[in-house]
C-alpha positions in Angstrom: 104.2 104.9 81.8 104.5 104.6 78.1 102.8 102.4 76.0 104.5 99.8 73.6 106.5 101.1 70.7 105.6 99.7 67.7 108.3 99.7 65.0 106.8 99.5 61.4 108.5 96.2 60.5 111.3 93.9 62.3 114.6 93.6 60.5 115.9 90.3 59.2 118.1 88.4 61.5 121.4 88.2 61.0 121.5 85.0 62.9 119.3 82.4 64.6 120.1 83.7 68.0 118.3 86.9 66.6 115.0 85.1 66.4 114.2 86.4 70.1 115.0 89.6 71.7 117.3 88.0 74.4 119.6 86.7 71.9 119.1 83.4 73.3 119.4 80.2 71.0 122.1 78.6 68.4 120.4 75.9 66.5 122.2 72.9 68.0 121.4 74.2 71.5 118.0 75.1 70.6 117.6 71.4 69.2 119.2 69.5 72.1 117.6 71.3 75.0 114.0 72.1 73.8 113.2 69.8 71.2 114.9 66.2 71.7 115.1 66.6 75.2 111.1 66.7 75.4 110.7 64.3 72.7 112.4 61.7 74.9 110.4 62.9 78.0 107.3 60.6 78.3 103.9 62.7 78.3 102.2 62.7 81.8 99.1 64.1 83.3 95.5 63.4 82.8 92.9 64.8 81.0 90.1 64.8 83.4 86.0 65.7 82.9 85.7 68.1 85.4 82.8 68.3 88.0 82.2 72.4 88.0 81.3 73.6 91.7 77.9 75.3 92.4 79.3 78.8 93.3 77.7 81.2 95.7 77.7 85.0 94.7 81.5 86.2 95.3 83.0 83.1 94.8 85.3 82.1 92.0 86.4 78.8 90.8 89.8 78.4 89.1 90.9 76.0 86.9 94.4 75.4 85.3 94.4 73.8 82.2 98.2 74.1 81.9 101.0 76.2 80.7 99.5 80.0 81.4 95.6 78.5 80.3 93.0 79.1 82.8 89.3 78.7 83.2 87.8 81.7 85.5 84.4 81.0 86.7 81.9 83.1 88.5 77.9 82.5 89.4 77.0 84.2 85.9 80.3 84.4 84.0 82.8 81.8 82.3 86.2 83.1 81.1 89.2 81.7 79.6 92.7 82.9 79.4 95.3 82.3 76.9 93.8 79.2 76.2 96.0 76.3 74.5 95.0 72.5 74.2 97.7 71.8 71.8 99.8 68.6 71.9 102.7 70.2 69.8 103.8 73.6 68.9 105.7 72.8 65.7 108.6 71.2 67.0 107.9 71.6 70.6 106.3 68.7 72.2 103.8 69.0 75.1 104.8 67.1 78.0 102.2 67.5 80.6 98.5 67.0 79.0 95.9 69.6 79.5 93.9 69.2 82.4 90.7 69.1 80.7 89.4 68.7 76.9 87.7 71.3 75.0 84.4 69.5 74.8 84.2 69.7 78.5 84.2 73.2 78.7 80.9 75.3 79.8 79.7 78.0 77.7 82.3 80.7 77.1 81.5 84.4 77.5 84.9 85.8 77.2 88.3 84.7 76.0 91.6 87.0 77.6 94.6 86.8 75.0 97.7 88.5 76.6 99.7 88.4 73.4 100.5 87.1 70.1 103.0 84.4 70.8 101.9 80.7 69.7 101.8 79.2 73.1 99.4 82.0 74.6 97.5 82.6 70.9 96.8 79.4 69.6 94.6 79.4 66.7 93.7 75.5 66.6 92.5 75.9 70.2 90.6 78.9 69.6 89.0 77.6 66.3 87.5 74.8 68.3 86.1 76.9 71.2 82.4 76.6 71.8 81.6 79.8 70.0 82.7 82.6 72.5 81.1 85.8 72.8 83.9 88.4 73.2 87.6 88.3 72.8 89.8 90.8 74.6 93.4 91.3 73.3 96.3 93.9 73.0 95.9 96.4 70.5 97.7 95.1 67.2 96.7 91.5 67.7 93.0 91.6 66.5 93.6 90.7 62.8 94.8 87.4 64.2 91.6 86.7 65.9 89.3 87.3 62.8 87.3 84.1 61.5 88.2 82.3 64.9 84.5 82.3 66.0 84.1 85.6 68.0 81.1 87.6 68.0 83.1 90.5 69.1 86.6 91.5 69.1 88.1 94.5 71.3 91.6 95.7 71.4 93.2 97.4 74.2 96.3 99.5 75.0 97.7 99.7 78.7 95.4 100.9 81.3 92.6 100.6 79.2 89.5 98.7 80.3 86.2 97.1 78.9 83.4 96.5 80.8 79.7 95.6 80.5 77.3 97.5 82.9 74.5 94.8 82.8 76.8 92.1 83.9 79.1 94.4 86.0 82.3 92.7 85.3 85.2 95.0 83.9 88.7 93.9 82.3 91.7 96.1 82.5 94.8 95.7 80.3 98.0 96.2 82.2 101.6 96.4 81.2 104.2 93.9 81.1 107.8 93.3 80.3 108.1 91.1 77.1 107.4 91.4 73.6 104.8 91.0 71.0 105.6 90.1 67.5 104.5 86.7 66.2 106.8 86.1 63.3 110.0 87.5 62.0 108.3 89.8 59.4 105.7 90.8 61.6 104.5 94.1 62.6 105.2 94.8 66.4 102.2 93.8 68.3 100.7 94.7 71.9 101.5 92.5 74.9 100.7 92.7 78.8 98.8 91.1 81.6 94.8 91.4 82.7 92.9 92.4 85.4 89.6 90.9 85.9 87.1 92.6 88.4 83.7 90.9 89.0 81.6 90.4 92.4 84.1 92.1 94.5 87.3 89.8 93.3 90.0 90.8 91.2 92.1 88.5 89.3 95.5 89.0 87.8 97.0 87.1 85.2 100.4 88.6 84.2 100.8 86.8 80.7 104.6 86.5 79.9 106.9 89.2 81.7 110.0 89.4 83.1 110.3 91.3 86.3 110.0 95.4 85.9 108.7 98.1 88.5 105.3 98.2 86.8 104.2 95.5 89.3 104.4 98.1 91.9 101.7 100.3 90.0 99.6 97.5 89.2 99.4 96.6 92.9 98.4 100.1 93.7 95.8 100.3 91.6 94.1 97.0 91.8 95.6 94.9 94.9 94.3 91.9 93.1 92.8 89.0 95.2 94.6 86.4 93.1 97.6 86.8 91.4 98.1 84.1 88.6 102.3 84.5 87.7 104.3 82.9 85.5 107.4 81.1 87.1 109.5 79.1 84.6 111.5 79.8 81.2 114.2 81.8 83.3 117.3 79.7 82.2 119.7 80.6 81.3 119.9 84.1 82.5 119.4 85.7 79.4 115.9 84.4 79.4 115.2 86.9 82.2 114.9 89.5 79.9 111.6 88.5 79.0 110.5 85.7 81.7 111.0 85.6 85.6 112.1 83.2 87.7 110.3 82.0 91.2 112.6 84.4 93.3 111.0 87.1 91.0 107.5 85.9 91.3 107.8 85.7 94.9 108.9 89.5 94.9 106.3 90.3 92.4 103.5 88.8 94.6 104.6 91.0 97.8 104.6 94.0 95.3 101.2 93.5 94.1 99.5 92.8 97.7 97.6 90.0 96.3 96.0 87.3 98.7 97.1 84.2 96.7 99.8 83.4 94.2 98.6 80.9 91.6 101.8 79.9 89.6 101.8 79.3 85.9 103.8 78.9 82.8 105.9 75.8 84.0 105.7 71.9 83.4 103.7 71.8 80.3 106.2 72.8 77.5 109.9 72.7 77.6 111.0 76.4 76.8 113.9 77.0 78.4 117.0 75.0 79.9 115.9 74.6 83.4 114.8 71.1 84.4 110.9 70.7 84.1 110.2 70.5 87.7 112.6 72.9 89.0 110.7 76.3 88.9 107.7 74.6 91.5 110.1 73.0 93.6 112.3 76.7 93.7 108.9 78.4 94.4 107.9 76.4 97.2 111.4 76.4 98.9 111.3 80.3 98.7 107.8 80.5 100.0 108.8 78.2 102.9 111.7 80.1 104.1 109.8 83.3 103.7 106.7 81.9 105.7 104.3 82.2 102.5 103.3 78.5 102.0 99.7 79.2 102.7 99.5 82.2 100.1 100.8 79.6 97.2 98.3 77.6 96.2 99.6 75.0 93.6 96.7 73.9 91.1 96.4 70.5 89.9 95.6 70.6 85.8 92.0 70.4 85.3 91.1 70.2 89.2 88.6 73.7 89.7 89.6 75.5 93.0 87.4 77.6 94.4 88.5 80.9 96.2 
């Protein structure tokens, strides 16, 4: 599989629609669907002070913070993935509070950042983290992470891995179908997902992705225990060039050969035109029809679940 291409510089957009690869928006639609509707929606959810479980070797606790943000805990390893505690992303309002507060996080050993988009690589959040030791991210993203408190920054290409033998964990960066530029004038940056391997478990976080045949290869190589898959930001249809809906997430889950599907990337920020509660409703409907209900684990933000 080829690696992400990096043209030297993005061309200036000729219209507002060209700000995204799928040519989604005009100004009026953007403001009405993503700004105004969210502004009129009361913020819900509760930030809890979590009670982290005592784990045995081989157990993993997963806490959904919201959106694509997770805390993954083993007996000897605490990992954050795409942490974002923001109530606002520029004009975009967070309509569901983060499941916990930064001050209630345990010491963080490792931060995985799937790509440079503001809802996944949130600099104010990263600056406030309790001095994480290692940040792992795609090639071309490391310059954004300087002066954010990391003791070490590791950049990976697709299928490259980073591990620490003494701690016996391994992280592999895997492909996705998305894009990586952070700003209009930005050089194209890498993007993808991560497979975290530790204590006999494999946790796959897909980052942002449309459906593509690369999920079959990821499944063949890793057969993950847990698949954290995005299910939101799929409507209108043009959004599926860079995101997937619940129907495709179920297909991906089957191709991965995972034991459990944990949905993410829904119900937190309004990034597309479907209703906020539609992705989860549709996912559960498909799961019931295909006898997969027991394999779908819907996490309540801020409540650790042991697998």
